[in-house]
Every structure is written in structure tokens, then in C-alpha cells.
Backbone and ligand atoms as CSV (ligand in chain L), in Angstrom:
chain,resi,resn,atom,element,x,y,z
A,1,UNK,N,N,-14.649,-11.004,16.190
A,1,UNK,CA,C,-14.309,-10.515,14.867
A,1,UNK,C,C,-13.709,-9.142,14.967
A,2,UNK,N,N,-12.785,-8.839,14.053
A,2,UNK,CA,C,-12.104,-7.560,14.157
A,2,UNK,C,C,-12.561,-6.621,13.018
A,3,UNK,N,N,-12.859,-5.400,13.381
A,3,UNK,CA,C,-13.222,-4.398,12.378
A,3,UNK,C,C,-11.998,-4.140,11.478
A,4,UNK,N,N,-12.205,-4.205,10.187
A,4,UNK,CA,C,-11.064,-4.073,9.287
A,4,UNK,C,C,-10.645,-2.605,9.091
A,5,UNK,N,N,-11.437,-1.676,9.612
A,5,UNK,CA,C,-11.071,-0.281,9.462
A,5,UNK,C,C,-10.323,0.226,10.690
A,6,UNK,N,N,-10.959,0.149,11.861
A,6,UNK,CA,C,-10.341,0.681,13.073
A,6,UNK,C,C,-9.590,-0.391,13.832
A,7,UNK,N,N,-9.835,-1.666,13.528
A,7,UNK,CA,C,-9.119,-2.740,14.176
A,7,UNK,C,C,-9.711,-3.142,15.530
A,8,UNK,N,N,-10.794,-2.515,15.926
A,8,UNK,CA,C,-11.398,-2.874,17.204
A,8,UNK,C,C,-12.161,-4.180,17.118
A,9,UNK,N,N,-12.142,-4.908,18.236
A,9,UNK,CA,C,-12.927,-6.100,18.312
A,9,UNK,C,C,-14.405,-5.740,18.370
A,10,UNK,N,N,-15.209,-6.401,17.577
A,10,UNK,CA,C,-16.649,-6.184,17.673
A,10,UNK,C,C,-17.343,-7.407,17.108
A,11,UNK,N,N,-18.377,-7.818,17.824
A,11,UNK,CA,C,-19.120,-8.963,17.339
A,11,UNK,C,C,-20.152,-8.574,16.300
A,12,UNK,N,N,-20.283,-7.237,16.122
A,12,UNK,CA,C,-21.336,-6.777,15.211
A,12,UNK,C,C,-20.792,-6.256,13.902
A,13,UNK,N,N,-19.636,-6.771,13.472
A,13,UNK,CA,C,-19.049,-6.304,12.229
A,13,UNK,C,C,-19.948,-6.755,11.054
A,14,UNK,N,N,-20.085,-5.853,10.088
A,14,UNK,CA,C,-20.888,-6.156,8.909
A,14,UNK,C,C,-20.110,-5.767,7.674
A,15,UNK,N,N,-20.379,-6.465,6.569
A,15,UNK,CA,C,-19.669,-6.116,5.328
A,15,UNK,C,C,-20.121,-4.756,4.809
A,16,UNK,N,N,-19.169,-3.988,4.321
A,16,UNK,CA,C,-19.481,-2.671,3.778
A,16,UNK,C,C,-18.519,-2.317,2.662
A,17,UNK,N,N,-18.962,-1.406,1.850
A,17,UNK,CA,C,-18.120,-0.964,0.744
A,17,UNK,C,C,-17.460,0.344,1.122
A,18,UNK,N,N,-16.139,0.325,1.233
A,18,UNK,CA,C,-15.411,1.539,1.613
A,18,UNK,C,C,-14.479,1.903,0.496
A,19,UNK,N,N,-14.765,2.985,-0.202
A,19,UNK,CA,C,-13.956,3.420,-1.325
A,19,UNK,C,C,-13.704,2.269,-2.293
A,20,UNK,N,N,-14.719,1.462,-2.505
A,20,UNK,CA,C,-14.563,0.367,-3.482
A,20,UNK,C,C,-13.946,-0.882,-2.889
A,21,UNK,N,N,-13.512,-0.826,-1.628
A,21,UNK,CA,C,-12.936,-2.001,-1.002
A,21,UNK,C,C,-13.980,-2.601,-0.055
A,22,UNK,N,N,-14.098,-3.908,-0.134
A,22,UNK,CA,C,-15.074,-4.570,0.722
A,22,UNK,C,C,-14.403,-4.879,2.068
A,23,UNK,N,N,-14.969,-4.356,3.145
A,23,UNK,CA,C,-14.381,-4.566,4.449
A,23,UNK,C,C,-15.455,-4.912,5.467
A,24,UNK,N,N,-15.034,-5.553,6.526
A,24,UNK,CA,C,-15.936,-5.819,7.640
A,24,UNK,C,C,-15.803,-4.642,8.616
A,25,UNK,N,N,-16.918,-3.956,8.848
A,25,UNK,CA,C,-16.866,-2.759,9.665
A,25,UNK,C,C,-17.681,-2.941,10.957
A,26,UNK,N,N,-17.181,-2.352,12.062
A,26,UNK,CA,C,-17.914,-2.323,13.282
A,26,UNK,C,C,-18.993,-1.214,13.172
A,27,UNK,N,N,-19.959,-1.199,14.046
A,27,UNK,CA,C,-21.017,-0.167,13.944
A,27,UNK,C,C,-20.458,1.257,13.928
A,28,UNK,N,N,-19.370,1.497,14.673
A,28,UNK,CA,C,-18.806,2.849,14.725
A,28,UNK,C,C,-18.272,3.280,13.355
A,29,UNK,N,N,-17.741,2.333,12.608
A,29,UNK,CA,C,-17.105,2.663,11.348
A,29,UNK,C,C,-18.056,2.594,10.173
A,30,UNK,N,N,-19.283,2.110,10.405
A,30,UNK,CA,C,-20.238,1.951,9.311
A,30,UNK,C,C,-20.455,3.241,8.565
A,31,UNK,N,N,-20.301,4.378,9.287
A,31,UNK,CA,C,-20.545,5.668,8.636
A,31,UNK,C,C,-19.526,5.956,7.551
A,32,UNK,N,N,-18.388,5.236,7.591
A,32,UNK,CA,C,-17.357,5.471,6.571
A,32,UNK,C,C,-17.611,4.682,5.305
A,33,UNK,N,N,-18.544,3.734,5.391
A,33,UNK,CA,C,-18.775,2.889,4.209
A,33,UNK,C,C,-20.230,2.736,3.903
A,34,UNK,N,N,-20.495,2.197,2.747
A,34,UNK,CA,C,-21.852,1.874,2.380
A,34,UNK,C,C,-22.107,0.419,2.703
A,35,UNK,N,N,-23.116,0.183,3.502
A,35,UNK,CA,C,-23.444,-1.196,3.866
A,35,UNK,C,C,-23.835,-2.033,2.667
A,36,UNK,N,N,-23.409,-3.281,2.676
A,36,UNK,CA,C,-23.736,-4.162,1.572
A,36,UNK,C,C,-24.840,-5.106,2.036
A,37,UNK,N,N,-25.941,-5.063,1.334
A,37,UNK,CA,C,-26.994,-6.023,1.667
A,37,UNK,C,C,-26.834,-7.202,0.742
A,38,UNK,N,N,-26.403,-8.295,1.324
A,38,UNK,CA,C,-26.052,-9.480,0.523
A,38,UNK,C,C,-27.194,-9.872,-0.443
A,39,UNK,N,N,-28.436,-9.749,0.055
A,39,UNK,CA,C,-29.554,-10.264,-0.700
A,39,UNK,C,C,-29.817,-9.449,-1.967
A,40,UNK,N,N,-29.542,-8.143,-1.920
A,40,UNK,CA,C,-29.925,-7.296,-3.038
A,40,UNK,C,C,-28.817,-7.124,-4.073
A,41,UNK,N,N,-27.663,-7.727,-3.800
A,41,UNK,CA,C,-26.586,-7.602,-4.772
A,41,UNK,C,C,-26.959,-8.304,-6.077
A,42,UNK,N,N,-27.001,-7.554,-7.127
A,42,UNK,CA,C,-27.334,-8.191,-8.406
A,42,UNK,C,C,-26.122,-8.959,-8.899
A,43,UNK,N,N,-26.416,-10.149,-9.390
A,43,UNK,CA,C,-25.307,-11.078,-9.640
A,43,UNK,C,C,-24.425,-10.631,-10.806
A,44,UNK,N,N,-25.063,-10.178,-11.898
A,44,UNK,CA,C,-24.294,-9.968,-13.093
A,44,UNK,C,C,-23.264,-8.837,-12.997
A,45,UNK,N,N,-23.754,-7.615,-13.001
A,45,UNK,CA,C,-22.818,-6.491,-13.091
A,45,UNK,C,C,-21.951,-6.357,-11.853
A,46,UNK,N,N,-22.581,-6.469,-10.690
A,46,UNK,CA,C,-21.826,-6.274,-9.454
A,46,UNK,C,C,-20.703,-7.285,-9.286
A,47,UNK,N,N,-21.005,-8.520,-9.655
A,47,UNK,CA,C,-19.970,-9.538,-9.516
A,47,UNK,C,C,-18.802,-9.222,-10.419
A,48,UNK,N,N,-19.138,-8.842,-11.642
A,48,UNK,CA,C,-18.044,-8.534,-12.578
A,48,UNK,C,C,-17.189,-7.394,-12.040
A,49,UNK,N,N,-17.874,-6.389,-11.511
A,49,UNK,CA,C,-17.098,-5.249,-11.011
A,49,UNK,C,C,-16.207,-5.641,-9.864
A,50,UNK,N,N,-16.760,-6.459,-8.929
A,50,UNK,CA,C,-15.948,-6.797,-7.773
A,50,UNK,C,C,-14.777,-7.689,-8.155
A,51,UNK,N,N,-14.968,-8.491,-9.221
A,51,UNK,CA,C,-13.838,-9.318,-9.684
A,51,UNK,C,C,-12.751,-8.396,-10.207
A,52,UNK,N,N,-13.148,-7.402,-10.956
A,52,UNK,CA,C,-12.176,-6.473,-11.521
A,52,UNK,C,C,-11.414,-5.745,-10.419
A,53,UNK,N,N,-12.134,-5.270,-9.409
A,53,UNK,CA,C,-11.451,-4.488,-8.396
A,53,UNK,C,C,-10.633,-5.393,-7.478
A,54,UNK,N,N,-10.957,-6.700,-7.473
A,54,UNK,CA,C,-10.203,-7.572,-6.593
A,54,UNK,C,C,-8.877,-8.020,-7.183
A,55,UNK,N,N,-8.747,-7.852,-8.491
A,55,UNK,CA,C,-7.474,-8.248,-9.107
A,55,UNK,C,C,-6.409,-7.316,-8.612
A,56,UNK,N,N,-5.449,-7.906,-7.964
A,56,UNK,CA,C,-4.384,-7.061,-7.404
A,56,UNK,C,C,-3.375,-6.729,-8.483
A,57,UNK,N,N,-2.931,-5.505,-8.448
A,57,UNK,CA,C,-1.901,-5.150,-9.407
A,57,UNK,C,C,-0.613,-5.868,-9.032
A,58,UNK,N,N,0.098,-6.303,-10.030
A,58,UNK,CA,C,1.357,-6.992,-9.707
A,58,UNK,C,C,2.279,-6.032,-8.980
A,59,UNK,N,N,3.148,-6.603,-8.199
A,59,UNK,CA,C,4.090,-5.747,-7.486
A,59,UNK,C,C,4.933,-4.987,-8.490
A,60,UNK,N,N,5.124,-3.731,-8.189
A,60,UNK,CA,C,5.795,-2.881,-9.147
A,60,UNK,C,C,7.322,-2.975,-9.037
A,61,UNK,N,N,7.762,-4.231,-9.067
A,61,UNK,CA,C,9.189,-4.450,-8.854
A,61,UNK,C,C,10.009,-3.844,-9.958
A,62,UNK,N,N,9.523,-4.020,-11.189
A,62,UNK,CA,C,10.278,-3.568,-12.349
A,62,UNK,C,C,10.576,-2.075,-12.269
A,63,UNK,N,N,9.604,-1.321,-11.783
A,63,UNK,CA,C,9.776,0.120,-11.713
A,63,UNK,C,C,10.963,0.499,-10.828
A,64,UNK,N,N,11.149,-0.308,-9.787
A,64,UNK,CA,C,12.165,0.022,-8.819
A,64,UNK,C,C,13.496,-0.670,-9.124
A,65,UNK,N,N,13.552,-1.325,-10.239
A,65,UNK,CA,C,14.782,-2.025,-10.561
A,65,UNK,C,C,15.920,-1.063,-10.622
A,66,UNK,N,N,17.032,-1.448,-10.044
A,66,UNK,CA,C,18.170,-0.566,-10.046
A,66,UNK,C,C,18.222,0.304,-8.822
A,67,UNK,N,N,17.116,0.390,-8.097
A,67,UNK,CA,C,17.168,1.171,-6.860
A,67,UNK,C,C,17.764,0.283,-5.774
A,68,UNK,N,N,18.353,0.920,-4.788
A,68,UNK,CA,C,18.974,0.089,-3.756
A,68,UNK,C,C,18.115,0.014,-2.499
A,69,UNK,N,N,16.927,0.585,-2.537
A,69,UNK,CA,C,16.005,0.447,-1.427
A,69,UNK,C,C,14.675,-0.069,-1.962
A,70,UNK,N,N,14.165,-1.082,-1.304
A,70,UNK,CA,C,12.922,-1.643,-1.756
A,70,UNK,C,C,11.991,-1.859,-0.572
A,71,UNK,N,N,10.710,-1.619,-0.837
A,71,UNK,CA,C,9.708,-1.807,0.199
A,71,UNK,C,C,9.687,-3.263,0.668
A,72,UNK,N,N,9.683,-3.487,1.967
A,72,UNK,CA,C,9.610,-4.857,2.452
A,72,UNK,C,C,8.269,-5.458,2.044
A,73,UNK,N,N,8.216,-6.772,1.960
A,73,UNK,CA,C,6.967,-7.391,1.500
A,73,UNK,C,C,5.921,-7.496,2.603
A,74,UNK,N,N,6.355,-7.491,3.850
A,74,UNK,CA,C,5.380,-7.622,4.949
A,74,UNK,C,C,5.118,-6.283,5.634
A,75,UNK,N,N,4.973,-5.252,4.777
A,75,UNK,CA,C,4.774,-3.910,5.358
A,75,UNK,C,C,3.560,-3.827,6.261
A,76,UNK,N,N,2.483,-4.568,5.884
A,76,UNK,CA,C,1.270,-4.481,6.687
A,76,UNK,C,C,1.478,-4.947,8.108
A,77,UNK,N,N,2.148,-6.111,8.261
A,77,UNK,CA,C,2.421,-6.663,9.578
A,77,UNK,C,C,3.298,-5.689,10.381
A,78,UNK,N,N,4.335,-5.197,9.720
A,78,UNK,CA,C,5.276,-4.309,10.405
A,78,UNK,C,C,4.566,-3.095,10.947
A,79,UNK,N,N,3.721,-2.491,10.135
A,79,UNK,CA,C,3.028,-1.261,10.534
A,79,UNK,C,C,2.051,-1.554,11.660
A,80,UNK,N,N,1.268,-2.648,11.490
A,80,UNK,CA,C,0.274,-2.970,12.497
A,80,UNK,C,C,0.939,-3.224,13.860
A,81,UNK,N,N,2.022,-4.006,13.839
A,81,UNK,CA,C,2.710,-4.331,15.072
A,81,UNK,C,C,3.274,-3.071,15.727
A,82,UNK,N,N,3.930,-2.225,14.937
A,82,UNK,CA,C,4.546,-1.028,15.486
A,82,UNK,C,C,3.492,-0.087,16.012
A,83,UNK,N,N,2.358,0.016,15.271
A,83,UNK,CA,C,1.281,0.899,15.711
A,83,UNK,C,C,0.719,0.438,17.065
A,84,UNK,N,N,0.507,-0.867,17.192
A,84,UNK,CA,C,-0.066,-1.387,18.427
A,84,UNK,C,C,0.888,-1.176,19.593
A,85,UNK,N,N,2.192,-1.335,19.317
A,85,UNK,CA,C,3.186,-1.102,20.348
A,85,UNK,C,C,3.075,0.303,20.902
A,86,UNK,N,N,2.789,1.235,20.016
A,86,UNK,CA,C,2.658,2.641,20.419
A,86,UNK,C,C,1.292,2.929,20.989
A,87,UNK,N,N,0.419,1.967,20.927
A,87,UNK,CA,C,-0.931,2.199,21.462
A,87,UNK,C,C,-1.791,3.115,20.628
A,88,UNK,N,N,-1.489,3.151,19.331
A,88,UNK,CA,C,-2.254,4.046,18.450
A,88,UNK,C,C,-3.351,3.275,17.715
A,89,UNK,N,N,-4.475,3.931,17.518
A,89,UNK,CA,C,-5.490,3.361,16.652
A,89,UNK,C,C,-5.138,3.742,15.236
A,90,UNK,N,N,-5.827,3.061,14.273
A,90,UNK,CA,C,-5.543,3.401,12.891
A,90,UNK,C,C,-5.889,4.851,12.593
A,91,UNK,N,N,-6.959,5.315,13.235
A,91,UNK,CA,C,-7.349,6.699,13.049
A,91,UNK,C,C,-6.308,7.662,13.551
A,92,UNK,N,N,-5.734,7.354,14.732
A,92,UNK,CA,C,-4.725,8.229,15.297
A,92,UNK,C,C,-3.481,8.246,14.458
A,93,UNK,N,N,-3.078,7.069,14.004
A,93,UNK,CA,C,-1.907,7.009,13.173
A,93,UNK,C,C,-2.114,7.801,11.869
A,94,UNK,N,N,-3.291,7.607,11.292
A,94,UNK,CA,C,-3.624,8.359,10.102
A,94,UNK,C,C,-3.564,9.860,10.318
A,95,UNK,N,N,-4.102,10.277,11.442
A,95,UNK,CA,C,-4.050,11.711,11.773
A,95,UNK,C,C,-2.619,12.188,11.904
A,96,UNK,N,N,-1.764,11.376,12.536
A,96,UNK,CA,C,-0.376,11.776,12.750
A,96,UNK,C,C,0.377,11.993,11.442
A,97,UNK,N,N,0.069,11.234,10.424
A,97,UNK,CA,C,0.791,11.344,9.170
A,97,UNK,C,C,-0.025,12.032,8.098
A,98,UNK,N,N,-1.225,12.508,8.469
A,98,UNK,CA,C,-2.044,13.225,7.513
A,98,UNK,C,C,-2.695,12.373,6.449
A,99,UNK,N,N,-2.988,11.120,6.826
A,99,UNK,CA,C,-3.669,10.246,5.895
A,99,UNK,C,C,-4.974,9.759,6.507
A,100,UNK,N,N,-5.878,9.297,5.647
A,100,UNK,CA,C,-7.157,8.848,6.151
A,100,UNK,C,C,-7.055,7.455,6.760
A,101,UNK,N,N,-7.987,7.199,7.697
A,101,UNK,CA,C,-7.996,5.898,8.345
A,101,UNK,C,C,-8.111,4.759,7.341
A,102,UNK,N,N,-8.900,4.967,6.314
A,102,UNK,CA,C,-9.078,3.927,5.305
A,102,UNK,C,C,-7.734,3.615,4.620
A,103,UNK,N,N,-6.925,4.629,4.437
A,103,UNK,CA,C,-5.610,4.392,3.809
A,103,UNK,C,C,-4.746,3.509,4.713
A,104,UNK,N,N,-4.735,3.814,6.006
A,104,UNK,CA,C,-3.974,3.009,6.942
A,104,UNK,C,C,-4.486,1.588,6.942
A,105,UNK,N,N,-5.818,1.448,6.956
A,105,UNK,CA,C,-6.422,0.130,6.989
A,105,UNK,C,C,-6.029,-0.693,5.763
A,106,UNK,N,N,-6.109,-0.042,4.608
A,106,UNK,CA,C,-5.777,-0.762,3.350
A,106,UNK,C,C,-4.320,-1.172,3.344
A,107,UNK,N,N,-3.453,-0.275,3.845
A,107,UNK,CA,C,-2.039,-0.603,3.863
A,107,UNK,C,C,-1.774,-1.766,4.812
A,108,UNK,N,N,-2.387,-1.728,5.984
A,108,UNK,CA,C,-2.170,-2.794,6.962
A,108,UNK,C,C,-2.722,-4.125,6.460
A,109,UNK,N,N,-3.819,-4.046,5.716
A,109,UNK,CA,C,-4.412,-5.280,5.195
A,109,UNK,C,C,-3.669,-5.806,3.959
A,110,UNK,N,N,-2.709,-5.035,3.514
A,110,UNK,CA,C,-1.953,-5.459,2.357
A,110,UNK,C,C,-2.646,-5.162,1.044
A,111,UNK,N,N,-3.769,-4.416,1.097
A,111,UNK,CA,C,-4.510,-4.095,-0.108
A,111,UNK,C,C,-3.890,-2.910,-0.842
A,112,UNK,N,N,-3.086,-2.151,-0.126
A,112,UNK,CA,C,-2.470,-0.965,-0.750
A,112,UNK,C,C,-1.002,-0.961,-0.451
A,113,UNK,N,N,-0.235,-0.863,-1.525
A,113,UNK,CA,C,1.186,-0.710,-1.353
A,113,UNK,C,C,1.441,0.747,-1.039
A,114,UNK,N,N,1.995,1.050,0.134
A,114,UNK,CA,C,2.138,2.474,0.508
A,114,UNK,C,C,3.108,3.173,-0.445
A,115,UNK,N,N,2.675,4.267,-1.007
A,115,UNK,CA,C,3.612,5.068,-1.834
A,115,UNK,C,C,4.797,5.506,-0.976
A,116,UNK,N,N,5.920,5.761,-1.618
A,116,UNK,CA,C,7.145,6.091,-0.870
A,116,UNK,C,C,6.904,7.186,0.158
A,117,UNK,N,N,6.152,8.224,-0.232
A,117,UNK,CA,C,5.929,9.357,0.672
A,117,UNK,C,C,5.260,8.904,1.967
A,118,UNK,N,N,4.191,8.107,1.825
A,118,UNK,CA,C,3.478,7.606,3.017
A,118,UNK,C,C,4.376,6.651,3.794
A,119,UNK,N,N,5.072,5.790,3.083
A,119,UNK,CA,C,5.926,4.821,3.759
A,119,UNK,C,C,6.965,5.565,4.610
A,120,UNK,N,N,7.501,6.628,4.054
A,120,UNK,CA,C,8.536,7.346,4.806
A,120,UNK,C,C,7.954,8.020,6.047
A,121,UNK,N,N,6.710,8.516,5.907
A,121,UNK,CA,C,6.068,9.125,7.056
A,121,UNK,C,C,5.796,8.072,8.129
A,122,UNK,N,N,5.372,6.909,7.686
A,122,UNK,CA,C,5.104,5.809,8.637
A,122,UNK,C,C,6.377,5.386,9.332
A,123,UNK,N,N,7.477,5.349,8.557
A,123,UNK,CA,C,8.770,4.968,9.145
A,123,UNK,C,C,9.110,5.942,10.293
A,124,UNK,N,N,8.990,7.241,9.998
A,124,UNK,CA,C,9.357,8.223,11.005
A,124,UNK,C,C,8.442,8.140,12.221
A,125,UNK,N,N,7.147,8.075,11.938
A,125,UNK,CA,C,6.171,8.103,13.019
A,125,UNK,C,C,6.238,6.896,13.904
A,126,UNK,N,N,6.500,5.756,13.330
A,126,UNK,CA,C,6.484,4.513,14.093
A,126,UNK,C,C,7.878,4.035,14.430
A,127,UNK,N,N,8.886,4.753,13.975
A,127,UNK,CA,C,10.280,4.367,14.218
A,127,UNK,C,C,10.552,2.953,13.758
A,128,UNK,N,N,10.096,2.680,12.520
A,128,UNK,CA,C,10.381,1.367,11.927
A,128,UNK,C,C,11.038,1.571,10.592
A,129,UNK,N,N,11.484,0.496,10.018
A,129,UNK,CA,C,12.086,0.532,8.705
A,129,UNK,C,C,11.255,-0.267,7.734
A,130,UNK,N,N,10.751,0.372,6.714
A,130,UNK,CA,C,9.892,-0.314,5.751
A,130,UNK,C,C,10.629,-0.646,4.457
A,131,UNK,N,N,11.850,-0.231,4.404
A,131,UNK,CA,C,12.624,-0.524,3.192
A,131,UNK,C,C,13.788,-1.413,3.532
A,132,UNK,N,N,14.105,-2.262,2.606
A,132,UNK,CA,C,15.276,-3.109,2.811
A,132,UNK,C,C,16.295,-2.791,1.736
A,133,UNK,N,N,17.524,-2.937,2.110
A,133,UNK,CA,C,18.584,-2.694,1.149
A,133,UNK,C,C,18.591,-3.827,0.135
A,134,UNK,N,N,18.621,-3.460,-1.116
A,134,UNK,CA,C,18.682,-4.473,-2.143
A,134,UNK,C,C,19.966,-4.266,-2.921
A,135,UNK,N,N,20.714,-5.335,-3.005
A,135,UNK,CA,C,22.006,-5.223,-3.701
A,135,UNK,C,C,21.742,-4.999,-5.176
A,136,UNK,N,N,22.429,-4.068,-5.697
A,136,UNK,CA,C,22.297,-3.799,-7.128
A,136,UNK,C,C,23.036,-4.883,-7.878
A,137,UNK,N,N,22.289,-5.654,-8.628
A,137,UNK,CA,C,22.915,-6.701,-9.402
A,137,UNK,C,C,22.743,-6.385,-10.875
A,138,UNK,N,N,23.854,-6.371,-11.559
A,138,UNK,CA,C,23.777,-6.101,-12.999
A,138,UNK,C,C,23.091,-7.274,-13.694
A,139,UNK,N,N,22.000,-6.982,-14.400
A,139,UNK,CA,C,21.274,-8.049,-15.050
A,139,UNK,C,C,21.741,-8.318,-16.459
A,140,UNK,N,N,22.453,-7.350,-17.021
A,140,UNK,CA,C,22.871,-7.534,-18.416
A,140,UNK,C,C,24.020,-8.535,-18.477
A,141,UNK,N,N,23.827,-9.591,-19.287
A,141,UNK,CA,C,24.843,-10.627,-19.366
A,141,UNK,C,C,25.952,-10.213,-20.343
A,142,UNK,N,N,25.636,-9.272,-21.205
A,142,UNK,CA,C,26.624,-8.875,-22.191
A,142,UNK,C,C,27.643,-7.883,-21.659
A,143,UNK,N,N,27.579,-7.585,-20.398
A,143,UNK,CA,C,28.524,-6.663,-19.823
A,143,UNK,C,C,28.175,-5.221,-20.118
A,144,UNK,N,N,29.052,-4.329,-19.781
A,144,UNK,CA,C,28.778,-2.916,-19.940
A,144,UNK,C,C,28.929,-2.503,-21.414
A,145,UNK,N,N,28.461,-1.350,-21.716
A,145,UNK,CA,C,28.577,-0.863,-23.084
A,145,UNK,C,C,29.577,0.300,-23.099
A,146,UNK,N,N,30.808,-0.006,-23.403
A,146,UNK,CA,C,31.846,1.049,-23.332
A,146,UNK,C,C,31.593,2.143,-24.372
A,147,UNK,N,N,30.869,1.850,-25.416
A,147,UNK,CA,C,30.697,2.846,-26.455
A,147,UNK,C,C,29.486,3.727,-26.279
A,148,UNK,N,N,28.693,3.432,-25.233
A,148,UNK,CA,C,27.474,4.248,-25.058
A,148,UNK,C,C,27.856,5.675,-24.718
A,149,UNK,N,N,27.069,6.588,-25.216
A,149,UNK,CA,C,27.363,7.987,-25.030
A,149,UNK,C,C,26.976,8.438,-23.633
A,150,UNK,N,N,27.763,9.242,-23.017
A,150,UNK,CA,C,27.391,9.852,-21.769
A,150,UNK,C,C,26.756,11.187,-22.038
A,151,UNK,N,N,26.198,11.786,-21.018
A,151,UNK,CA,C,25.570,13.103,-21.189
A,151,UNK,C,C,26.604,14.100,-21.705
A,152,UNK,N,N,27.818,13.969,-21.199
A,152,UNK,CA,C,28.871,14.862,-21.617
A,152,UNK,C,C,29.126,14.789,-23.114
A,153,UNK,N,N,29.059,13.568,-23.674
A,153,UNK,CA,C,29.254,13.409,-25.091
A,153,UNK,C,C,28.195,14.144,-25.894
A,154,UNK,N,N,26.942,14.069,-25.392
A,154,UNK,CA,C,25.858,14.761,-26.079
A,154,UNK,C,C,26.099,16.254,-26.111
A,155,UNK,N,N,26.544,16.755,-24.992
A,155,UNK,CA,C,26.761,18.198,-24.904
A,155,UNK,C,C,27.879,18.617,-25.881
A,156,UNK,N,N,28.922,17.821,-25.887
A,156,UNK,CA,C,30.045,18.143,-26.787
A,156,UNK,C,C,29.557,18.138,-28.227
A,157,UNK,N,N,28.753,17.119,-28.541
A,157,UNK,CA,C,28.292,16.987,-29.926
A,157,UNK,C,C,27.493,18.208,-30.343
A,158,UNK,N,N,26.650,18.694,-29.396
A,158,UNK,CA,C,25.797,19.820,-29.754
A,158,UNK,C,C,26.602,21.091,-29.934
A,159,UNK,N,N,27.756,21.140,-29.298
A,159,UNK,CA,C,28.561,22.358,-29.388
A,159,UNK,C,C,29.186,22.543,-30.792
A,160,UNK,N,N,29.323,21.404,-31.497
A,160,UNK,CA,C,30.028,21.500,-32.776
A,160,UNK,C,C,29.259,22.212,-33.870
L,1,ZN,ZN,ZN,-14.377,0.031,13.401
């Protein structure tokens, strides 16, 4: 079994709560999380909470619409592969880019979409590309709006 935080093989991995994320941790990483005792988990409130936290936010595609660079969908695999090629642990990689190990783990597991800033640091550090070029496609079927005001028009109007 693989520890979901540091990625080391360990047969003694146990479930733990790390920053609200449920992960299998090796004994070394247990200190980063709160151990979950399966037997004492109360069914009602805890289950509801974990369902809520497990709902993944939809991909924020709409926000990036119109941009010509988009995060690749398999960022986790790319990062993990590149990191292993360099012989770095998640902790070391996190240290290199100034992020916590848990952040690296969540990103590699696909639980966290890396914000642009972190993604760019990962790109530089691992010499990989996490963004793909996306062709700008005009979605408006009605064509352009020739009568729409430009910033210049607004300025002119205010001058009058
Ligand atoms: Zn570990």
C-alpha cells in the first residue's frame, strides 16, 4: 500500500484526516493528520460532513473561457511522474516551491486543482508543461457587435 501523503510504500498505512481530506498515511506521516478510528465515527453528523467535503467542485472551465492557456486535465499524473524522475519526495518538492507536502499530495491525487501560481512553480521546478494551448473559439453565433462601445468611446463621451 502506498502512503497518500509522502508516497512511500508501507504496509502499515492507516486512514487519517489531513486538513479535512481523508488519506491513507504511513506511520511517519501520521503526525500530519488525525487518525480516524472507524469504530467511533458517529454515523449521522460525520457522514453528512464527509459527503459534503467529498463533493468535488466542478472544473472551473467557465472562469478561464477566452484564455488561451488551460490547465491539463491529468496534472496529477504529470507532476507525480516528473517528480519521481527527479527523485524527489513530495516533501522535497513542496519545500522547493514553498508549499506544504499535503498540498503536493492533494494536487497529485487530483483532489486539488493547482492554482496558477503553484502550477507555474511546479512547471519551472519539474521542467514540465501543465498548461495546454486552447484555441480561442468564438462562441457567439450572432457574430461580433460592431456597435459596442470601446473604452475609447467611453472616454470621449466623458469629455463632452
Ligand atoms: Zn507517508
